[in-house]
C-alpha positions in Angstrom: 0.0 0.0 0.0 1.2 3.5 -0.8 -0.5 6.9 -0.4 0.8 10.3 -1.2 -0.1 14.0 -1.0 1.8 17.1 -2.1 3.7 17.1 1.1 4.2 13.6 2.3 4.0 9.9 1.3 3.1 6.8 3.1 4.9 3.6 2.2 6.4 0.4 3.6 9.7 0.9 5.4 12.7 0.2 3.3 16.3 -0.8 4.4 17.5 2.6 3.1 15.2 4.3 5.7 17.3 3.1 8.6 19.4 6.2 9.1 16.4 8.5 8.8 14.3 6.4 11.1 17.0 6.2 13.8 17.5 10.0 13.5 13.8 10.6 14.0 13.6 8.3 17.0 16.7 9.8 18.7 15.7 13.5 18.0 12.2 12.8 19.5 13.3 10.4 22.1 11.8 12.2 25.1 8.3 12.3 23.7 8.5 8.8 22.1 9.8 7.3 25.3 6.6 8.0 27.1 4.2 6.4 24.6 6.4 4.2 22.4 9.2 3.0 24.5 9.7 -0.4 22.7 9.8 1.2 19.2 12.3 3.8 20.5 14.4 1.2 22.1 14.6 -0.7 18.8 15.8 2.3 16.8 18.6 3.9 18.8 21.1 3.4 16.0 21.1 2.9 12.3 22.1 -0.8 12.7 19.2 -1.3 15.1 16.8 0.4 12.7 18.0 -2.0 9.9 17.0 -4.9 12.1 13.7 -3.2 13.1 12.9 -2.6 9.4 13.7 -6.2 8.4 11.5 -7.5 11.2 8.6 -5.2 10.2 8.9 -6.2 6.6 8.8 -9.9 7.6 5.7 -9.2 9.6 4.1 -7.5 6.6 5.0 -10.4 4.3 3.4 -12.8 6.9 0.4 -10.5 7.1 0.6 -10.2 10.9 1.5 -6.5 11.2 1.9 -3.6 8.8 4.3 -0.7 9.5 4.4 2.3 7.1 6.8 5.2 7.0 5.4 8.7 6.8 8.0 10.4 4.6 8.5 14.1 3.8 8.2 14.5 0.0 10.9 17.2 -0.1 13.6 15.4 1.8 12.4 11.7 1.8 13.1 11.7 5.5 11.0 9.5 7.8 8.7 11.8 9.6 6.7 9.2 11.5 5.3 5.7 11.6 1.9 4.1 11.3 1.6 0.5 12.5 -1.5 -1.8 12.1 -0.9 -4.5 14.7 -2.6 -7.1 16.8 -4.4 -8.2 13.7 -7.0 -11.0 14.3 -8.5 -12.1 11.0 -11.1 -14.3 12.7 -12.4 -11.4 14.8 -11.7 -9.1 11.8 -9.9 -6.5 13.9 -6.6 -4.7 14.3 -5.0 -2.0 16.4 -3.2 1.2 15.4 0.0 2.6 16.9 1.5 5.8 15.5 4.0 8.6 16.0 5.3 11.7 14.3 8.3 13.9 14.9 7.7 17.3 16.5 9.0 19.0 13.4 6.1 17.5 11.4 3.4 17.6 14.0 0.2 19.6 13.4 0.2 19.2 9.6 -2.5 16.6 9.5 -0.2 13.9 8.2 -1.1 11.3 10.9 -4.8 11.9 10.4 -4.6 11.4 6.6 -2.3 8.4 7.1 -4.7 6.7 9.6 -7.6 7.3 7.2 -5.5 5.7 4.3 -4.4 2.7 6.4 -8.0 2.3 7.7 -9.1 2.0 4.0 -6.4 -0.5 3.4 -7.5 -2.5 6.5 -11.1 -2.4 5.3 -10.6 -3.1 1.6 -7.5 -5.3 1.4 -7.5 -7.1 4.8 -11.3 -7.2 5.2 -11.1 -6.0 8.8 -14.2 -4.6 10.4 -13.1 -3.2 13.8 -10.1 -1.0 14.3 -8.8 0.1 17.7 -6.5 2.8 19.0 -5.3 2.7 22.6 -4.5 6.1 24.0 -3.4 7.4 27.3 -5.8 10.1 28.5 -3.0 12.7 28.7 -2.1 12.2 25.0 -4.6 14.9 23.7 -3.2 15.2 20.2 -3.6 11.4 19.7 -7.2 11.6 21.0 -7.9 14.4 18.5 -6.4 12.3 15.6 -8.6 9.3 16.6 -11.7 11.5 16.7 -11.0 13.2 13.4 -10.7 9.7 11.8 -14.1 8.7 13.1 -12.9 6.6 16.1 -15.3 6.7 19.1 -14.3 6.3 22.7 -15.5 2.9 23.9 -14.1 2.3 27.4 -11.2 2.6 29.8 -8.9 -0.5 29.9 -7.5 -0.7 33.4 -3.7 -1.2 33.8 -3.4 -1.9 30.1 0.0 -0.4 29.4 3.3 0.0 31.2 4.1 3.7 31.1 7.3 4.9 32.8 7.6 1.6 34.8 4.0 1.5 36.1 0.8 0.1 34.8 -1.6 2.7 33.5 -5.2 2.8 32.2 -5.6 3.3 28.5 -8.6 4.7 26.6 -10.0 2.4 23.9 -11.2 4.2 20.7 -12.9 2.1 18.1 -14.0 2.3 14.5 -16.5 -0.2 13.3 -17.3 -0.8 9.6 
């Protein structure tokens, strides 16, 4: 799946994205540490990002998870990631995780990307229920979910380890 606008493109991660991905993670480490500690941990060097990309491409090939790079059209730099994970083909559901660098925040790229990958999930993968788990303090992520048509469903108690303690997460759902 690919998607593009005049300012950004969304495509599968490529081995040549390793340097750019690592740079994105390191330069946004403080904010990514809070909500995406595992992704950050796996991308703290170019070599680590090459392994991360290889693993994500294997998962895509196996249809268990899809990770897309959001790339700046001008520079071809990785600006963020969208991952469709926890895919259950029997239940016809999947879960989104996403991030974008501060430099690219507020441009609508995540919203447009979630909409594009939601269409992919519906049309290509035949999923019918999409989820986003969001910590209540992540207001920008809540706004993205709502702009994409996701509706708050319920609070999941002690769902996520955030800074070494279990925290509640808010479940947003989109049903087709």
